N, CA, C and O atoms as a Tripos MOL2 file, in Angstrom:
@<TRIPOS>MOLECULE
protein
  240   239    60     0     0
PROTEIN
NO_CHARGES

@<TRIPOS>ATOM
      1 N          15.5330   -9.3140   -3.3520 N.3       1 MET1
      2 CA         14.8260   -9.4710   -4.6000 C.3       1 MET1
      3 C          13.3780   -9.0010   -4.4260 C.2       1 MET1
      4 O          12.7090   -9.3480   -3.4530 O.2       1 MET1
      5 N          12.9190   -8.2140   -5.3790 N.am      2 LYS2
      6 CA         11.5650   -7.6760   -5.3020 C.3       2 LYS2
      7 C          10.5480   -8.6970   -5.7740 C.2       2 LYS2
      8 O          10.8240   -9.5270   -6.6390 O.2       2 LYS2
      9 N           9.3650   -8.6160   -5.1840 N.am      3 ASN3
     10 CA          8.2620   -9.4730   -5.5790 C.3       3 ASN3
     11 C           7.5390   -8.8110   -6.7360 C.2       3 ASN3
     12 O           7.1350   -7.6530   -6.6220 O.2       3 ASN3
     13 N           7.3630   -9.5170   -7.8530 N.am      4 ASN4
     14 CA          6.7600   -8.9410   -9.0420 C.3       4 ASN4
     15 C           5.2720   -9.2240   -9.1740 C.2       4 ASN4
     16 O           4.6980   -9.0040  -10.2400 O.2       4 ASN4
     17 N           4.6410   -9.7030   -8.1220 N.am      5 ILE5
     18 CA          3.2130   -9.9720   -8.1690 C.3       5 ILE5
     19 C           2.4800   -8.6410   -8.0100 C.2       5 ILE5
     20 O           2.7160   -7.9090   -7.0490 O.2       5 ILE5
     21 N           1.5970   -8.3350   -8.9480 N.am      6 SER6
     22 CA          0.8860   -7.0670   -8.8810 C.3       6 SER6
     23 C          -0.2810   -7.1460   -7.9150 C.2       6 SER6
     24 O          -0.7680   -8.2250   -7.5790 O.2       6 SER6
     25 N          -0.7060   -5.9940   -7.4880 N.am      7 ILE7
     26 CA         -1.8560   -5.9020   -6.5900 C.3       7 ILE7
     27 C          -3.0830   -6.4820   -7.2790 C.2       7 ILE7
     28 O          -3.8860   -7.1740   -6.6530 O.2       7 ILE7
     29 N          -3.2240   -6.2000   -8.5540 N.am      8 GLU8
     30 CA         -4.3660   -6.7070   -9.3100 C.3       8 GLU8
     31 C          -4.3610   -8.2350   -9.3420 C.2       8 GLU8
     32 O          -5.4200   -8.8560   -9.2470 O.2       8 GLU8
     33 N          -3.1870   -8.8460   -9.4740 N.am      9 ASN9
     34 CA         -3.0930  -10.3100   -9.4730 C.3       9 ASN9
     35 C          -3.5180  -10.8890   -8.1270 C.2       9 ASN9
     36 O          -4.2150  -11.9020   -8.0730 O.2       9 ASN9
     37 N          -3.1010  -10.2490   -7.0550 N.am     10 ILE10
     38 CA         -3.4680  -10.7220   -5.7190 C.3      10 ILE10
     39 C          -4.9780  -10.6420   -5.5430 C.2      10 ILE10
     40 O          -5.6120  -11.5810   -5.0620 O.2      10 ILE10
     41 N          -5.5390   -9.5150   -5.9370 N.am     11 LYS11
     42 CA         -6.9900   -9.3360   -5.8020 C.3      11 LYS11
     43 C          -7.7360  -10.3850   -6.6250 C.2      11 LYS11
     44 O          -8.7110  -10.9680   -6.1520 O.2      11 LYS11
     45 N          -7.2800  -10.6240   -7.8490 N.am     12 ASN12
     46 CA         -7.9380  -11.6180   -8.7040 C.3      12 ASN12
     47 C          -7.8590  -13.0190   -8.0980 C.2      12 ASN12
     48 O          -8.8160  -13.7880   -8.1830 O.2      12 ASN12
     49 N          -6.7310  -13.3450   -7.4930 N.am     13 LEU13
     50 CA         -6.6060  -14.6510   -6.8440 C.3      13 LEU13
     51 C          -7.5860  -14.7890   -5.6950 C.2      13 LEU13
     52 O          -8.2130  -15.8350   -5.5290 O.2      13 LEU13
     53 N          -7.7190  -13.7420   -4.9050 N.am     14 LEU14
     54 CA         -8.6740  -13.7710   -3.7960 C.3      14 LEU14
     55 C         -10.0970  -13.9730   -4.3050 C.2      14 LEU14
     56 O         -10.8610  -14.7630   -3.7500 O.2      14 LEU14
     57 N         -10.4350  -13.2570   -5.3560 N.am     15 ILE15
     58 CA        -11.7960  -13.3050   -5.8870 C.3      15 ILE15
     59 C         -12.0840  -14.6420   -6.5630 C.2      15 ILE15
     60 O         -13.0870  -15.2910   -6.2640 O.2      15 ILE15
     61 N         -11.2000  -15.0520   -7.4780 N.am     16 GLU16
     62 CA        -11.4720  -16.2320   -8.3030 C.3      16 GLU16
     63 C         -11.2740  -17.5510   -7.5800 C.2      16 GLU16
     64 O         -12.0850  -18.4650   -7.7290 O.2      16 GLU16
     65 N         -10.2030  -17.6650   -6.7950 N.am     17 TYR17
     66 CA         -9.8680  -18.9670   -6.2270 C.3      17 TYR17
     67 C         -10.3380  -19.1590   -4.7980 C.2      17 TYR17
     68 O         -10.4310  -20.2910   -4.3230 O.2      17 TYR17
     69 N         -10.6320  -18.0790   -4.1120 N.am     18 ASN18
     70 CA        -11.0690  -18.2030   -2.7240 C.3      18 ASN18
     71 C         -12.5150  -17.7660   -2.5310 C.2      18 ASN18
     72 O         -13.0020  -17.6910   -1.4030 O.2      18 ASN18
     73 N         -13.1940  -17.4800   -3.6240 N.am     19 ASP19
     74 CA        -14.5980  -17.0510   -3.5750 C.3      19 ASP19
     75 C         -14.8180  -15.8810   -2.6250 C.2      19 ASP19
     76 O         -15.8180  -15.8250   -1.9090 O.2      19 ASP19
     77 N         -13.8770  -14.9540   -2.6290 N.am     20 VAL20
     78 CA        -13.9930  -13.7560   -1.8040 C.3      20 VAL20
     79 C         -14.6800  -12.6830   -2.6470 C.2      20 VAL20
     80 O         -14.2710  -12.4510   -3.7840 O.2      20 VAL20
     81 N         -15.7070  -12.0260   -2.1220 N.am     21 PRO21
     82 CA        -16.3570  -10.9520   -2.8820 C.3      21 PRO21
     83 C         -15.3590   -9.8420   -3.2280 C.2      21 PRO21
     84 O         -14.4040   -9.6070   -2.4870 O.2      21 PRO21
     85 N         -15.5810   -9.1760   -4.3360 N.am     22 THR22
     86 CA        -14.6630   -8.1360   -4.8110 C.3      22 THR22
     87 C         -14.4080   -7.0770   -3.7510 C.2      22 THR22
     88 O         -13.2600   -6.6900   -3.5310 O.2      22 THR22
     89 N         -15.4520   -6.6080   -3.0940 N.am     23 GLU23
     90 CA        -15.2910   -5.5640   -2.0850 C.3      23 GLU23
     91 C         -14.4040   -6.0390   -0.9350 C.2      23 GLU23
     92 O         -13.5580   -5.2870   -0.4500 O.2      23 GLU23
     93 N         -14.5940   -7.2640   -0.5050 N.am     24 GLU24
     94 CA        -13.7820   -7.8300    0.5800 C.3      24 GLU24
     95 C         -12.3330   -8.0030    0.1240 C.2      24 GLU24
     96 O         -11.4050   -7.7570    0.8940 O.2      24 GLU24
     97 N         -12.1430   -8.4220   -1.1160 N.am     25 ALA25
     98 CA        -10.7830   -8.5800   -1.6490 C.3      25 ALA25
     99 C         -10.0720   -7.2330   -1.6670 C.2      25 ALA25
    100 O          -8.8990   -7.1430   -1.3070 O.2      25 ALA25
    101 N         -10.7800   -6.1860   -2.0860 N.am     26 ASP26
    102 CA        -10.1960   -4.8400   -2.0770 C.3      26 ASP26
    103 C          -9.7510   -4.4520   -0.6790 C.2      26 ASP26
    104 O          -8.6620   -3.9060   -0.5020 O.2      26 ASP26
    105 N         -10.5890   -4.7310    0.3180 N.am     27 LYS27
    106 CA        -10.2550   -4.3930    1.7040 C.3      27 LYS27
    107 C          -9.0260   -5.1630    2.1760 C.2      27 LYS27
    108 O          -8.1340   -4.5910    2.8030 O.2      27 LYS27
    109 N          -8.9790   -6.4610    1.8750 N.am     28 GLU28
    110 CA         -7.8510   -7.2910    2.3120 C.3      28 GLU28
    111 C          -6.5450   -6.8290    1.6740 C.2      28 GLU28
    112 O          -5.5210   -6.7140    2.3470 O.2      28 GLU28
    113 N          -6.5920   -6.5680    0.3730 N.am     29 VAL29
    114 CA         -5.3890   -6.1340   -0.3360 C.3      29 VAL29
    115 C          -4.9270   -4.7830    0.1960 C.2      29 VAL29
    116 O          -3.7350   -4.5730    0.4190 O.2      29 VAL29
    117 N          -5.8630   -3.8750    0.3960 N.am     30 THR30
    118 CA         -5.5170   -2.5500    0.9150 C.3      30 THR30
    119 C          -4.9110   -2.6560    2.3080 C.2      30 THR30
    120 O          -3.9120   -2.0010    2.6080 O.2      30 THR30
    121 N          -5.5120   -3.4780    3.1540 N.am     31 LYS31
    122 CA         -5.0090   -3.6740    4.5160 C.3      31 LYS31
    123 C          -3.5770   -4.2180    4.4900 C.2      31 LYS31
    124 O          -2.7160   -3.7510    5.2350 O.2      31 LYS31
    125 N          -3.3340   -5.1950    3.6400 N.am     32 GLU32
    126 CA         -2.0030   -5.7860    3.5270 C.3      32 GLU32
    127 C          -0.9970   -4.7680    2.9940 C.2      32 GLU32
    128 O           0.1340   -4.7020    3.4770 O.2      32 GLU32
    129 N          -1.3980   -3.9850    2.0140 N.am     33 LEU33
    130 CA         -0.5160   -2.9540    1.4620 C.3      33 LEU33
    131 C          -0.1310   -1.9300    2.5200 C.2      33 LEU33
    132 O           1.0320   -1.5390    2.6180 O.2      33 LEU33
    133 N          -1.0930   -1.5030    3.3010 N.am     34 ILE34
    134 CA         -0.8160   -0.5310    4.3560 C.3      34 ILE34
    135 C           0.1910   -1.0940    5.3500 C.2      34 ILE34
    136 O           1.1100   -0.3900    5.7670 O.2      34 ILE34
    137 N           0.0280   -2.3420    5.7270 N.am     35 GLU35
    138 CA          0.9700   -2.9730    6.6570 C.3      35 GLU35
    139 C           2.3750   -3.0480    6.0580 C.2      35 GLU35
    140 O           3.3620   -2.7860    6.7450 O.2      35 GLU35
    141 N           2.4590   -3.4050    4.7830 N.am     36 GLN36
    142 CA          3.7660   -3.4850    4.1280 C.3      36 GLN36
    143 C           4.4190   -2.1140    4.0540 C.2      36 GLN36
    144 O           5.6190   -1.9810    4.2910 O.2      36 GLN36
    145 N           3.6310   -1.0960    3.7250 N.am     37 LEU37
    146 CA          4.1720    0.2520    3.6130 C.3      37 LEU37
    147 C           4.6280    0.7860    4.9670 C.2      37 LEU37
    148 O           5.6250    1.5040    5.0420 O.2      37 LEU37
    149 N           3.9160    0.4470    6.0280 N.am     38 LYS38
    150 CA          4.3160    0.8760    7.3750 C.3      38 LYS38
    151 C           5.6910    0.3220    7.7280 C.2      38 LYS38
    152 O           6.4560    0.9610    8.4500 O.2      38 LYS38
    153 N           6.0010   -0.8560    7.2230 N.am     39 ASN39
    154 CA          7.2650   -1.5150    7.5520 C.3      39 ASN39
    155 C           8.3630   -1.2510    6.5270 C.2      39 ASN39
    156 O           9.4610   -1.7970    6.6410 O.2      39 ASN39
    157 N           8.0790   -0.4260    5.5350 N.am     40 ASP40
    158 CA          9.0540   -0.1510    4.4790 C.3      40 ASP40
    159 C           9.8300    1.1170    4.8320 C.2      40 ASP40
    160 O           9.2580    2.2070    4.8780 O.2      40 ASP40
    161 N          11.1260    0.9730    5.0810 N.am     41 ASN41
    162 CA         11.9510    2.1080    5.4990 C.3      41 ASN41
    163 C          12.0220    3.2010    4.4420 C.2      41 ASN41
    164 O          11.9830    4.3860    4.7710 O.2      41 ASN41
    165 N          12.1250    2.8110    3.1750 N.am     42 PHE42
    166 CA         12.2060    3.8020    2.1020 C.3      42 PHE42
    167 C          10.9190    4.6250    2.0660 C.2      42 PHE42
    168 O          10.9620    5.8520    1.9740 O.2      42 PHE42
    169 N           9.7790    3.9460    2.1390 N.am     43 PHE43
    170 CA          8.4930    4.6380    2.1010 C.3      43 PHE43
    171 C           8.3390    5.5600    3.3010 C.2      43 PHE43
    172 O           7.8550    6.6830    3.1620 O.2      43 PHE43
    173 N           8.7400    5.1010    4.4590 N.am     44 SER44
    174 CA          8.6560    5.9270    5.6700 C.3      44 SER44
    175 C           9.5120    7.1810    5.5300 C.2      44 SER44
    176 O           9.0840    8.2740    5.9010 O.2      44 SER44
    177 N          10.7070    7.0240    5.0020 N.am     45 SER45
    178 CA         11.5960    8.1710    4.7860 C.3      45 SER45
    179 C          10.9900    9.1510    3.7890 C.2      45 SER45
    180 O          11.0690   10.3670    3.9620 O.2      45 SER45
    181 N          10.3910    8.6040    2.7570 N.am     46 TYR46
    182 CA          9.7560    9.4340    1.7320 C.3      46 TYR46
    183 C           8.6120   10.2420    2.3290 C.2      46 TYR46
    184 O           8.4960   11.4380    2.0610 O.2      46 TYR46
    185 N           7.7650    9.6080    3.1340 N.am     47 LEU47
    186 CA          6.6590   10.3160    3.7840 C.3      47 LEU47
    187 C           7.1760   11.4180    4.7010 C.2      47 LEU47
    188 O           6.6060   12.5080    4.7580 O.2      47 LEU47
    189 N           8.2520   11.1280    5.4140 N.am     48 LYS48
    190 CA          8.8320   12.1200    6.3170 C.3      48 LYS48
    191 C           9.3160   13.3410    5.5270 C.2      48 LYS48
    192 O           9.1000   14.4780    5.9470 O.2      48 LYS48
    193 N           9.9630   13.1080    4.3950 N.am     49 LYS49
    194 CA         10.4410   14.2180    3.5630 C.3      49 LYS49
    195 C           9.2740   15.0500    3.0460 C.2      49 LYS49
    196 O           9.3500   16.2780    3.0250 O.2      49 LYS49
    197 N           8.2030   14.3940    2.6320 N.am     50 ILE50
    198 CA          7.0280   15.1150    2.1350 C.3      50 ILE50
    199 C           6.4370   15.9890    3.2390 C.2      50 ILE50
    200 O           6.0990   17.1500    3.0110 O.2      50 ILE50
    201 N           6.3170   15.4150    4.4420 N.am     51 ARG51
    202 CA          5.7870   16.1880    5.5740 C.3      51 ARG51
    203 C           6.6570   17.4090    5.8640 C.2      51 ARG51
    204 O           6.1450   18.5020    6.1060 O.2      51 ARG51
    205 N           7.9740   17.2160    5.8380 N.am     52 GLU52
    206 CA          8.8990   18.3250    6.1030 C.3      52 GLU52
    207 C           8.7610   19.4150    5.0440 C.2      52 GLU52
    208 O           8.7790   20.6030    5.3650 O.2      52 GLU52
    209 N           8.6230   19.0100    3.7870 N.am     53 MET53
    210 CA          8.4710   19.9850    2.7020 C.3      53 MET53
    211 C           7.1660   20.7650    2.8540 C.2      53 MET53
    212 O           7.1370   21.9740    2.6290 O.2      53 MET53
    213 N           6.1000   20.0840    3.2300 N.am     54 LYS54
    214 CA          4.8160   20.7630    3.4210 C.3      54 LYS54
    215 C           4.9010   21.7430    4.5810 C.2      54 LYS54
    216 O           4.3580   22.8450    4.5030 O.2      54 LYS54
    217 N           5.5800   21.3520    5.6580 N.am     55 LEU55
    218 CA          5.7270   22.2530    6.7950 C.3      55 LEU55
    219 C           6.5130   23.4950    6.4130 C.2      55 LEU55
    220 O           6.1810   24.5970    6.8510 O.2      55 LEU55
    221 N           7.5450   23.3330    5.6080 N.am     56 LYS56
    222 CA          8.3360   24.4760    5.1660 C.3      56 LYS56
    223 C           7.4900   25.4240    4.3270 C.2      56 LYS56
    224 O           7.6070   26.6420    4.4620 O.2      56 LYS56
    225 N           6.6340   24.8750    3.4560 N.am     57 LYS57
    226 CA          5.7610   25.7030    2.6160 C.3      57 LYS57
    227 C           4.7670   26.4810    3.4690 C.2      57 LYS57
    228 O           4.4690   27.6400    3.1800 O.2      57 LYS57
    229 N           4.2580   25.8480    4.5110 N.am     58 ILE58
    230 CA          3.2740   26.5010    5.3800 C.3      58 ILE58
    231 C           3.9140   27.6830    6.1190 C.2      58 ILE58
    232 O           3.2800   28.7200    6.3130 O.2      58 ILE58
    233 N           5.1540   27.5160    6.5200 N.am     59 LYS59
    234 CA          5.8410   28.5570    7.2950 C.3      59 LYS59
    235 C           6.1520   29.7910    6.4390 C.2      59 LYS59
    236 O           6.2840   30.8930    6.9700 O.2      59 LYS59
    237 N           6.2680   29.6090    5.1140 N.am     60 PHE60
    238 CA          6.6280   30.7420    4.2550 C.3      60 PHE60
    239 C           5.4410   31.4710    3.7340 C.2      60 PHE60
    240 O           5.5900   32.4470    2.9980 O.2      60 PHE60
@<TRIPOS>BOND
     1     1     2 1
     2     2     3 1
     3     3     4 2
     4     3     5 am
     5     5     6 1
     6     6     7 1
     7     7     8 2
     8     7     9 am
     9     9    10 1
    10    10    11 1
    11    11    12 2
    12    11    13 am
    13    13    14 1
    14    14    15 1
    15    15    16 2
    16    15    17 am
    17    17    18 1
    18    18    19 1
    19    19    20 2
    20    19    21 am
    21    21    22 1
    22    22    23 1
    23    23    24 2
    24    23    25 am
    25    25    26 1
    26    26    27 1
    27    27    28 2
    28    27    29 am
    29    29    30 1
    30    30    31 1
    31    31    32 2
    32    31    33 am
    33    33    34 1
    34    34    35 1
    35    35    36 2
    36    35    37 am
    37    37    38 1
    38    38    39 1
    39    39    40 2
    40    39    41 am
    41    41    42 1
    42    42    43 1
    43    43    44 2
    44    43    45 am
    45    45    46 1
    46    46    47 1
    47    47    48 2
    48    47    49 am
    49    49    50 1
    50    50    51 1
    51    51    52 2
    52    51    53 am
    53    53    54 1
    54    54    55 1
    55    55    56 2
    56    55    57 am
    57    57    58 1
    58    58    59 1
    59    59    60 2
    60    59    61 am
    61    61    62 1
    62    62    63 1
    63    63    64 2
    64    63    65 am
    65    65    66 1
    66    66    67 1
    67    67    68 2
    68    67    69 am
    69    69    70 1
    70    70    71 1
    71    71    72 2
    72    71    73 am
    73    73    74 1
    74    74    75 1
    75    75    76 2
    76    75    77 am
    77    77    78 1
    78    78    79 1
    79    79    80 2
    80    79    81 am
    81    81    82 1
    82    82    83 1
    83    83    84 2
    84    83    85 am
    85    85    86 1
    86    86    87 1
    87    87    88 2
    88    87    89 am
    89    89    90 1
    90    90    91 1
    91    91    92 2
    92    91    93 am
    93    93    94 1
    94    94    95 1
    95    95    96 2
    96    95    97 am
    97    97    98 1
    98    98    99 1
    99    99   100 2
   100    99   101 am
   101   101   102 1
   102   102   103 1
   103   103   104 2
   104   103   105 am
   105   105   106 1
   106   106   107 1
   107   107   108 2
   108   107   109 am
   109   109   110 1
   110   110   111 1
   111   111   112 2
   112   111   113 am
   113   113   114 1
   114   114   115 1
   115   115   116 2
   116   115   117 am
   117   117   118 1
   118   118   119 1
   119   119   120 2
   120   119   121 am
   121   121   122 1
   122   122   123 1
   123   123   124 2
   124   123   125 am
   125   125   126 1
   126   126   127 1
   127   127   128 2
   128   127   129 am
   129   129   130 1
   130   130   131 1
   131   131   132 2
   132   131   133 am
   133   133   134 1
   134   134   135 1
   135   135   136 2
   136   135   137 am
   137   137   138 1
   138   138   139 1
   139   139   140 2
   140   139   141 am
   141   141   142 1
   142   142   143 1
   143   143   144 2
   144   143   145 am
   145   145   146 1
   146   146   147 1
   147   147   148 2
   148   147   149 am
   149   149   150 1
   150   150   151 1
   151   151   152 2
   152   151   153 am
   153   153   154 1
   154   154   155 1
   155   155   156 2
   156   155   157 am
   157   157   158 1
   158   158   159 1
   159   159   160 2
   160   159   161 am
   161   161   162 1
   162   162   163 1
   163   163   164 2
   164   163   165 am
   165   165   166 1
   166   166   167 1
   167   167   168 2
   168   167   169 am
   169   169   170 1
   170   170   171 1
   171   171   172 2
   172   171   173 am
   173   173   174 1
   174   174   175 1
   175   175   176 2
   176   175   177 am
   177   177   178 1
   178   178   179 1
   179   179   180 2
   180   179   181 am
   181   181   182 1
   182   182   183 1
   183   183   184 2
   184   183   185 am
   185   185   186 1
   186   186   187 1
   187   187   188 2
   188   187   189 am
   189   189   190 1
   190   190   191 1
   191   191   192 2
   192   191   193 am
   193   193   194 1
   194   194   195 1
   195   195   196 2
   196   195   197 am
   197   197   198 1
   198   198   199 1
   199   199   200 2
   200   199   201 am
   201   201   202 1
   202   202   203 1
   203   203   204 2
   204   203   205 am
   205   205   206 1
   206   206   207 1
   207   207   208 2
   208   207   209 am
   209   209   210 1
   210   210   211 1
   211   211   212 2
   212   211   213 am
   213   213   214 1
   214   214   215 1
   215   215   216 2
   216   215   217 am
   217   217   218 1
   218   218   219 1
   219   219   220 2
   220   219   221 am
   221   221   222 1
   222   222   223 1
   223   223   224 2
   224   223   225 am
   225   225   226 1
   226   226   227 1
   227   227   228 2
   228   227   229 am
   229   229   230 1
   230   230   231 1
   231   231   232 2
   232   231   233 am
   233   233   234 1
   234   234   235 1
   235   235   236 2
   236   235   237 am
   237   237   238 1
   238   238   239 1
   239   239   240 2
@<TRIPOS>SUBSTRUCTURE
     1 MET1         2 RESIDUE 1 A MET
     2 LYS2         6 RESIDUE 1 A LYS
     3 ASN3        10 RESIDUE 1 A ASN
     4 ASN4        14 RESIDUE 1 A ASN
     5 ILE5        18 RESIDUE 1 A ILE
     6 SER6        22 RESIDUE 1 A SER
     7 ILE7        26 RESIDUE 1 A ILE
     8 GLU8        30 RESIDUE 1 A GLU
     9 ASN9        34 RESIDUE 1 A ASN
    10 ILE10       38 RESIDUE 1 A ILE
    11 LYS11       42 RESIDUE 1 A LYS
    12 ASN12       46 RESIDUE 1 A ASN
    13 LEU13       50 RESIDUE 1 A LEU
    14 LEU14       54 RESIDUE 1 A LEU
    15 ILE15       58 RESIDUE 1 A ILE
    16 GLU16       62 RESIDUE 1 A GLU
    17 TYR17       66 RESIDUE 1 A TYR
    18 ASN18       70 RESIDUE 1 A ASN
    19 ASP19       74 RESIDUE 1 A ASP
    20 VAL20       78 RESIDUE 1 A VAL
    21 PRO21       82 RESIDUE 1 A PRO
    22 THR22       86 RESIDUE 1 A THR
    23 GLU23       90 RESIDUE 1 A GLU
    24 GLU24       94 RESIDUE 1 A GLU
    25 ALA25       98 RESIDUE 1 A ALA
    26 ASP26      102 RESIDUE 1 A ASP
    27 LYS27      106 RESIDUE 1 A LYS
    28 GLU28      110 RESIDUE 1 A GLU
    29 VAL29      114 RESIDUE 1 A VAL
    30 THR30      118 RESIDUE 1 A THR
    31 LYS31      122 RESIDUE 1 A LYS
    32 GLU32      126 RESIDUE 1 A GLU
    33 LEU33      130 RESIDUE 1 A LEU
    34 ILE34      134 RESIDUE 1 A ILE
    35 GLU35      138 RESIDUE 1 A GLU
    36 GLN36      142 RESIDUE 1 A GLN
    37 LEU37      146 RESIDUE 1 A LEU
    38 LYS38      150 RESIDUE 1 A LYS
    39 ASN39      154 RESIDUE 1 A ASN
    40 ASP40      158 RESIDUE 1 A ASP
    41 ASN41      162 RESIDUE 1 A ASN
    42 PHE42      166 RESIDUE 1 A PHE
    43 PHE43      170 RESIDUE 1 A PHE
    44 SER44      174 RESIDUE 1 A SER
    45 SER45      178 RESIDUE 1 A SER
    46 TYR46      182 RESIDUE 1 A TYR
    47 LEU47      186 RESIDUE 1 A LEU
    48 LYS48      190 RESIDUE 1 A LYS
    49 LYS49      194 RESIDUE 1 A LYS
    50 ILE50      198 RESIDUE 1 A ILE
    51 ARG51      202 RESIDUE 1 A ARG
    52 GLU52      206 RESIDUE 1 A GLU
    53 MET53      210 RESIDUE 1 A MET
    54 LYS54      214 RESIDUE 1 A LYS
    55 LEU55      218 RESIDUE 1 A LEU
    56 LYS56      222 RESIDUE 1 A LYS
    57 LYS57      226 RESIDUE 1 A LYS
    58 ILE58      230 RESIDUE 1 A ILE
    59 LYS59      234 RESIDUE 1 A LYS
    60 PHE60      238 RESIDUE 1 A PHE
């Protein structure tokens, strides 16, 4: 089951309820997103396909 919490909601929670400055909240959310994406098999496969397509374009 997918989590339906948006990035904006997470950032707002950090800012409003934890008294985290906006800039720090942006950094935390971005850091967490990067970690999640690194562990996402679909995203990793997608990045690999994009890299392969770019390499093919460069060779031609």
